[in-house]
MARBA-3410 file (N, C-alpha, C, O; in Angstrom, 1 decimal):
148
-19.1,46.4,-31.4,-18.2,45.5,-31.7,-18.9,44.4,-32.2,-20.1,44.3,-32.0 ~ -18.4,43.5,-32.8,-18.7,42.2,-33.3,-18.3,41.1,-32.2,-17.4,41.4,-31.4 ~ -18.8,39.9,-32.3,-18.5,38.9,-31.6,-17.2,38.2,-31.7,-16.5,37.7,-30.8 ~ -16.9,38.3,-33.0,-15.5,37.6,-33.5,-14.2,38.4,-33.4,-13.1,38.0,-33.6 ~ -14.4,39.7,-33.1,-13.2,40.4,-32.9,-12.7,40.5,-31.5,-13.5,40.6,-30.6
-11.5,40.5,-31.1,-10.8,40.5,-29.8,-10.6,41.8,-29.4,-10.1,42.7,-30.2 ~ -11.1,42.1,-28.2,-10.8,43.2,-27.6,-10.3,43.1,-26.3,-10.9,42.5,-25.4 ~ -9.0,43.8,-26.1,-8.3,43.4,-24.9,-9.1,44.1,-23.6,-8.9,43.6,-22.5 ~ -9.8,45.1,-23.7,-10.6,45.6,-22.8,-11.5,44.7,-22.2,-11.9,44.8,-21.1 ~ -12.0,43.6,-23.1,-13.1,42.7,-22.3,-12.3,41.8,-21.4,-12.9,41.4,-20.4
-11.0,41.6,-21.7,-10.1,40.8,-20.8,-9.9,41.5,-19.4,-9.7,40.8,-18.4 ~ -9.9,42.8,-19.4,-9.9,43.6,-18.3,-11.0,43.7,-17.5,-11.0,43.9,-16.2 ~ -12.0,43.7,-18.3,-13.6,43.6,-17.7,-14.0,42.4,-17.0,-14.9,42.6,-16.2 ~ -13.6,41.4,-17.3,-14.0,40.1,-16.8,-14.0,40.0,-15.4,-15.0,39.6,-14.7 ~ -12.8,40.5,-14.7,-13.0,40.5,-13.1,-14.0,41.3,-12.6,-14.7,41.0,-11.7
-14.1,42.4,-13.3,-15.2,43.4,-12.9,-16.5,42.8,-13.0,-17.4,43.2,-12.2 ~ -16.8,42.1,-13.8,-18.3,41.4,-14.1,-18.4,40.5,-12.8,-19.4,40.6,-12.1 ~ -17.5,39.6,-12.5,-17.5,38.9,-11.4,-17.6,39.7,-10.1,-18.4,39.4,-9.2 ~ -16.8,40.7,-10.0,-16.8,41.8,-8.6,-18.3,42.2,-8.5,-18.9,42.1,-7.5 ~ -18.9,42.7,-9.8,-20.3,43.4,-9.8,-21.3,42.2,-9.2,-22.3,42.4,-8.5
-21.0,41.0,-9.6,-22.0,39.9,-9.0,-21.9,39.7,-7.6,-22.9,39.4,-6.9 ~ -20.6,39.9,-7.3,-20.6,39.7,-5.8,-20.6,41.0,-5.0,-20.2,40.9,-3.8 ~ -21.0,42.2,-5.5,-20.9,43.3,-4.8,-19.8,43.9,-4.4,-20.0,44.7,-3.4 ~ -18.8,43.9,-4.9,-17.3,44.1,-4.4,-16.7,45.3,-5.1,-15.5,45.7,-4.8 ~ -17.4,45.9,-6.1,-16.9,46.9,-6.9,-16.9,48.3,-6.2,-17.8,48.5,-5.5
-15.9,49.2,-6.4,-16.2,50.6,-6.1,-16.9,51.2,-7.2,-17.1,50.6,-8.3 ~ -17.3,52.6,-6.7,-18.3,53.1,-7.6,-17.6,53.4,-9.0,-18.3,53.4,-10.0 ~ -16.3,53.7,-9.1,-15.7,53.9,-10.1,-15.5,52.6,-11.2,-15.5,52.7,-12.5 ~ -15.2,51.5,-10.4,-15.1,50.3,-11.2,-16.6,50.1,-11.8,-16.8,49.8,-13.0 ~ -17.6,50.2,-10.9,-19.1,50.1,-11.4,-19.4,50.8,-12.7,-20.0,50.3,-13.7
-18.8,52.0,-12.6,-19.3,52.9,-13.7,-18.4,52.4,-15.1,-19.0,52.4,-16.2 ~ -17.1,52.0,-14.8,-16.4,51.6,-15.8,-16.9,50.3,-16.4,-16.8,50.2,-17.6 ~ -17.5,49.4,-15.8,-18.2,48.1,-16.2,-19.5,48.5,-16.9,-19.7,48.0,-18.0 ~ -20.2,49.3,-16.4,-21.4,49.8,-17.1,-21.1,50.3,-18.4,-21.9,50.1,-19.3 ~ -20.2,51.0,-18.6,-19.8,51.8,-19.8,-19.5,50.8,-20.8,-19.9,50.9,-21.9
-18.7,49.8,-20.3,-18.1,48.8,-21.2,-19.3,47.9,-21.6,-19.4,47.6,-22.8 ~ -20.3,47.5,-20.6,-21.2,46.8,-21.0,-22.3,47.3,-22.0,-23.0,46.6,-22.8 ~ -22.3,48.8,-21.9,-23.2,49.5,-22.9,-22.7,49.2,-24.4,-23.4,49.1,-25.4 ~ -21.4,49.2,-24.4,-20.7,49.3,-25.7,-20.4,48.1,-26.3,-20.1,48.0,-27.5 ~ -20.3,46.9,-25.4,-19.9,45.5,-25.8,-20.9,44.5,-25.6,-21.2,44.1,-24.5
-21.5,44.0,-26.6,-22.6,43.0,-26.6,-22.3,41.8,-26.0,-23.1,41.1,-25.3 ~ -21.1,41.5,-26.3,-20.5,40.0,-26.0,-20.4,40.1,-24.4,-20.9,39.1,-23.8 ~ -19.8,40.9,-23.7,-19.6,41.1,-22.3,-21.1,41.3,-21.7,-21.3,40.8,-20.6 ~ -22.0,42.0,-22.3,-23.2,42.3,-21.7,-24.0,41.0,-21.7,-24.8,40.9,-20.9 ~ -23.8,39.9,-22.6,-24.3,38.8,-22.6,-24.0,37.9,-21.5,-24.7,37.3,-20.9
-22.7,38.0,-21.5,-21.8,37.1,-20.3,-22.6,37.6,-19.0,-23.3,36.9,-18.3 ~ -22.4,39.0,-18.8,-23.1,39.5,-17.6,-24.5,39.1,-17.2,-24.7,38.8,-16.1 ~ -25.2,39.1,-18.1,-26.7,38.8,-17.9,-26.8,37.3,-17.6,-27.6,36.8,-16.8 ~ -26.0,36.6,-18.4,-26.0,35.0,-18.2,-25.6,34.8,-16.8,-26.3,34.2,-16.0 ~ -24.5,35.3,-16.4,-23.9,35.0,-15.2,-24.9,35.5,-14.0,-25.2,34.8,-13.1
-25.5,36.7,-14.2,-26.6,37.2,-13.3,-27.7,36.2,-13.1,-28.1,36.0,-12.0 ~ -28.1,35.7,-14.2,-29.3,34.9,-14.3,-28.9,33.6,-13.5,-29.6,33.2,-12.6 ~ -27.7,33.0,-13.8,-27.2,31.8,-13.2,-27.1,31.8,-11.7,-27.6,30.9,-11.0 ~ -26.6,32.9,-11.3,-26.4,33.4,-9.9,-27.7,33.3,-9.3,-27.9,32.6,-8.2 ~ -28.7,34.1,-9.8,-30.1,34.1,-9.3,-30.7,33.0,-9.0,-31.4,32.8,-8.0
-30.6,32.1,-10.0,-31.3,30.7,-10.1,-30.6,29.7,-8.9,-31.2,29.0,-8.2 ~ -29.2,29.8,-8.8,-28.5,29.1,-7.9,-28.9,29.6,-6.6,-29.0,28.8,-5.6 ~ -29.1,30.8,-6.4,-29.2,31.3,-5.0,-30.8,31.0,-4.5,-31.1,30.8,-3.3 ~ -31.7,31.0,-5.5,-33.0,30.7,-5.3,-33.2,29.2,-4.9,-34.0,28.8,-4.0 ~ -32.4,28.3,-5.7,-32.4,26.9,-5.5,-31.9,26.6,-4.0,-32.5,26.0,-3.2
-30.7,27.3,-3.9,-30.0,27.0,-2.5,-30.8,27.4,-1.4,-31.0,26.7,-0.5 ~ -31.4,28.6,-1.5,-32.1,29.0,-0.4,-33.5,28.0,-0.2,-33.8,27.6,0.9 ~ -34.1,27.7,-1.3,-35.2,26.6,-1.0,-34.9,25.5,-0.4,-35.6,25.1,0.6 ~ -33.8,24.9,-0.9,-33.2,23.6,-0.4,-32.9,23.9,1.1,-33.4,23.2,2.0 ~ -32.3,24.9,1.3,-31.7,25.2,2.8,-33.0,25.4,3.7,-33.0,24.9,4.8
-34.0,26.0,3.3,-35.3,26.1,4.1,-35.9,24.9,4.2,-36.3,24.7,5.3 ~ -36.0,23.9,3.3,-36.5,22.7,3.3,-35.7,21.9,4.4,-36.3,21.3,5.3 ~ -34.5,21.9,4.4,-33.5,21.2,5.3,-33.7,21.7,6.7,-33.8,20.9,7.6 ~ -33.7,23.0,6.8,-34.1,23.4,8.3,-35.5,22.9,8.9,-35.6,22.5,10.0 ~ -36.4,23.0,8.0,-37.7,22.6,8.5,-37.6,21.2,8.9,-38.1,20.8,10.0
-37.0,20.2,8.0,-37.0,18.9,8.6,-36.1,18.6,9.6,-36.4,17.8,10.5 ~ -35.0,19.2,9.7,-34.0,19.1,10.8,-34.5,19.7,12.2,-34.3,19.1,13.3 ~ -35.3,20.8,11.9,-35.6,21.5,13.3,-36.5,20.7,14.0,-36.2,20.5,15.2 ~ -37.7,20.1,13.5,-38.6,19.5,14.0,-38.1,18.0,14.7,-38.4,17.6,15.8 ~ -37.4,17.5,13.9,-36.8,16.2,14.3,-35.5,16.5,15.4,-35.3,15.6,16.2
-35.0,17.4,15.2,-33.8,17.5,16.2,-34.5,18.2,17.5,-34.1,17.9,18.6 ~ -35.5,19.0,17.4,-36.0,19.5,18.6,-36.7,18.2,19.5,-36.6,18.1,20.7 ~ -37.3,17.4,18.7,-37.9,16.2,19.4,-36.8,15.4,20.1,-36.9,15.1,21.3 ~ -35.7,15.0,19.2,-34.6,14.4,20.0,-33.8,15.0,21.0,-33.3,14.3,21.9 ~ -33.6,16.5,21.0,-33.0,17.1,21.9,-33.9,17.1,23.3,-33.4,16.9,24.4
-35.3,17.3,23.0,-36.2,17.3,24.4,-36.2,15.8,25.1,-36.2,15.7,26.3 ~ -36.1,14.7,24.3,-36.1,13.3,24.8,-34.7,13.2,25.5,-34.5,12.7,26.6 ~ -33.8,13.6,24.8,-32.3,13.4,25.5,-32.3,14.3,26.8,-31.7,13.9,27.8 ~ -32.8,15.6,26.8,-32.7,16.3,28.1,-33.7,15.7,29.3,-33.4,15.9,30.4 ~ -34.7,14.8,28.9,-35.6,14.4,29.7,-34.8,13.1,30.2,-34.7,12.8,31.4
-34.3,12.4,29.4,-33.5,11.1,30.0,-32.4,11.5,30.8,-32.2,11.0,31.9 ~ -31.6,12.5,30.4,-30.5,12.9,31.1,-30.9,13.5,32.6,-30.3,13.1,33.6 ~ -31.9,14.2,32.7,-32.6,14.7,33.9,-33.0,13.6,34.8,-32.7,13.5,36.0 ~ -33.8,12.5,34.1,-34.0,11.4,35.0,-33.0,10.6,35.5,-33.1,10.3,36.7 ~ -31.9,10.3,34.6,-30.8,9.6,35.1,-30.0,10.4,36.3,-29.5,9.8,37.2
-29.9,11.8,36.1,-29.2,12.6,37.2,-29.9,12.4,38.4,-29.3,12.1,39.5 ~ -31.3,12.6,38.4,-32.0,12.5,39.7,-31.9,11.1,40.3,-31.9,11.1,41.5 ~ -31.9,10.0,39.5,-31.8,8.7,39.9,-30.5,8.7,40.7,-30.4,8.3,41.8 ~ -29.3,9.0,40.0,-28.0,8.9,40.5,-27.8,9.9,41.9,-27.1,9.5,42.8 ~ -28.5,11.1,41.8,-28.4,12.0,43.0,-29.2,11.4,44.1,-28.6,11.4,45.2
-30.4,10.8,44.0,-31.0,9.9,45.2,-30.2,8.8,45.7,-30.0,8.6,46.9 ~ -29.7,8.1,44.7,-28.9,7.0,45.2,-27.5,7.4,46.0,-27.1,6.8,46.9 ~ -27.0,8.6,45.4,-25.8,9.0,46.3,-26.3,9.4,47.7,-25.7,9.1,48.7 ~ -27.3,10.2,47.7,-27.8,10.8,49.0,-28.1,9.5,50.0,-27.8,9.5,51.2 ~ -28.8,8.3,49.5,-29.2,7.3,50.1,-28.0,6.6,50.6,-28.0,6.1,51.7
-27.1,6.4,49.8,-25.8,5.6,50.1,-25.0,6.5,51.2,-24.4,6.0,52.2 ~ -25.0,7.8,51.0,-24.2,8.7,51.8,-24.7,8.6,53.3,-24.0,8.3,54.3 ~ -26.0,8.8,53.4,-26.7,8.8,54.6,-26.9,7.4,55.4,-27.0,7.3,56.6 ~ -27.0,6.3,54.5,-27.3,5.1,55.3,-26.3,4.1,55.2,-26.2,3.1,56.0 ~ -25.4,4.3,54.1,-24.3,3.3,53.9,-22.8,3.8,54.3,-21.9,3.0,54.1
-22.5,4.9,54.8,-21.2,5.2,55.3,-21.0,5.3,57.0,-22.0,5.3,57.7 ~ -19.9,5.2,57.4,-19.7,5.3,58.8,-19.2,6.7,59.2,-18.5,6.9,60.1 ~ -19.6,7.8,58.3,-19.2,9.1,58.7,-20.0,9.7,59.8,-21.2,9.5,59.9 ~ -19.4,10.6,60.7,-20.3,11.3,61.6,-21.5,12.0,61.1,-21.6,12.5,59.9 ~ -22.6,12.2,62.1,-23.8,12.7,61.6,-23.5,14.2,61.2,-24.2,14.7,60.3
-22.5,14.9,61.9,-22.5,16.4,61.7,-21.9,16.5,60.3,-22.2,17.5,59.6 ~ -21.0,15.5,59.7,-20.3,15.7,58.6,-21.6,15.4,57.4,-21.6,16.0,56.3 ~ -22.4,14.6,57.7,-23.5,14.2,56.7,-24.5,15.4,56.6,-25.0,15.7,55.6 ~ -24.6,16.1,57.8,-25.6,17.3,57.7,-24.8,18.3,56.9,-25.3,18.6,55.9 ~ -23.7,18.7,57.2,-22.9,19.8,56.5,-22.8,19.5,55.1,-23.2,20.3,54.3
-22.5,18.2,54.7,-22.4,17.9,53.2,-23.8,18.0,52.7,-23.9,18.4,51.5 ~ -24.7,17.8,53.3,-26.1,17.7,52.8,-26.5,19.3,52.5,-26.9,19.7,51.4 ~ -26.2,20.0,53.6,-26.4,21.4,53.4,-25.8,22.1,52.3,-26.4,22.9,51.6 ~ -24.6,21.7,52.1,-23.7,22.3,50.8,-24.4,21.8,49.5,-24.5,22.5,48.5 ~ -24.7,20.5,49.6,-25.3,20.0,48.3,-26.5,20.8,48.1,-26.6,21.4,47.0
-27.6,21.0,49.0,-28.8,21.6,48.8,-28.6,23.2,48.5,-29.4,23.8,47.8 ~ -27.6,23.7,49.0,-27.5,25.1,48.8,-26.9,25.4,47.3,-27.3,26.4,46.7 ~ -26.1,24.3,46.9,-25.6,24.4,45.3,-26.6,24.3,44.5,-26.7,24.8,43.4 ~ -27.8,23.2,44.9,-29.0,22.8,44.1,-29.7,24.2,44.0,-30.0,24.7,42.9 ~ -30.0,25.0,45.3,-30.8,26.2,45.3,-30.2,27.1,44.3,-30.9,27.5,43.3
-28.9,27.5,44.5,-28.2,28.5,43.7,-28.3,28.0,42.1,-28.6,28.8,41.2 ~ -28.1,26.8,41.7,-28.5,26.4,40.2,-29.8,26.6,40.0,-30.0,27.1,38.9 ~ -30.8,26.3,40.7,-32.2,26.5,40.3,-32.5,28.1,40.3,-33.3,28.5,39.4 ~ -32.0,28.8,41.1,-32.1,30.3,41.1,-31.8,30.9,39.8,-32.5,31.7,39.1 ~ -30.4,30.4,39.4,-29.9,31.0,38.3,-30.6,30.4,37.1,-30.9,31.2,36.2
-30.8,29.2,37.0,-31.9,28.7,36.0,-33.1,29.4,35.6,-33.5,29.7,34.5 ~ -33.7,29.8,36.8,-35.2,30.7,36.8,-34.7,32.0,36.2,-35.4,32.5,35.3 ~ -33.6,32.5,36.6,-33.3,34.0,36.0,-33.1,33.9,34.5,-33.5,34.8,33.8 ~ -32.3,32.9,34.1,-32.0,32.7,32.7,-33.2,32.5,31.8,-33.3,33.1,30.7 ~ -34.1,31.7,32.4,-35.3,31.4,31.7,-36.2,32.7,31.5,-36.7,32.9,30.4
-36.4,33.6,32.6,-37.0,34.7,32.5,-36.4,35.7,31.6,-37.1,36.4,30.9 ~ -35.2,35.8,31.6,-34.4,36.6,30.6,-34.6,36.3,29.2,-34.6,37.2,28.3 ~ -34.7,34.9,29.0,-34.7,34.4,27.6,-36.0,34.9,26.9,-36.0,35.2,25.8 ~ -37.0,34.9,27.8,-38.4,35.6,27.3,-38.3,36.9,26.6,-39.1,37.2,25.7 ~ -37.5,37.7,27.1,-37.4,39.2,26.8,-36.2,39.5,26.1,-36.0,40.6,25.7
-35.3,38.5,25.8,-33.8,38.9,25.3,-34.1,39.0,23.7,-34.5,38.1,23.0 ~ -33.7,40.5,23.3,-33.9,40.7,21.9,-33.0,40.0,20.9,-33.3,40.0,19.7 ~ -32.0,39.4,21.4,-31.0,38.7,20.7,-31.2,37.4,20.5,-30.3,36.8,19.8 ~ -32.2,36.7,20.9,-32.4,35.2,20.7,-32.5,34.7,19.4,-32.1,33.6,19.0 ~ -33.2,35.5,18.5,-33.4,35.1,17.0,-32.0,35.5,16.3,-31.9,35.2,15.1
-31.2,36.1,16.8,-29.9,36.5,15.8,-29.1,35.2,15.5,-28.8,34.4,16.4 ~ -28.8,35.1,14.5,-27.9,33.9,14.1,-26.5,34.4,13.6,-26.4,35.2,12.7 ~ -25.5,33.9,14.3,-24.1,34.2,14.0,-23.7,33.4,12.9,-22.5,33.5,12.5
END
């Protein structure tokens, strides 16, 4: 067929070209497309141009995405680490201030202070034990690198 003639089949094939580039065609549609592309130079040219454009865009996007991940990951990790340390230090200061205030600044009976302190230390021990288990499990977890 020449480029100047109108073929109604070309209009029906246009969605198949898009579907083929997105890997959405059935086997029958795929065969129909390739038979038409073998017979129609105009549609074949459109398919090749779109395929090349898709490859260029995909390569450019993945390159930019990788660069962005590299720059964000190192900076973000540093900021996260600093934020966690600041949070930990502030939490420790507040905990020490609370314990000192509770033991020396309140008129509560000694038995209540002892019981409340034991409850607090028990919760802290439980938290640290769970944290230790999670960190040990994270080292051997096969799904840590899976991205959703």
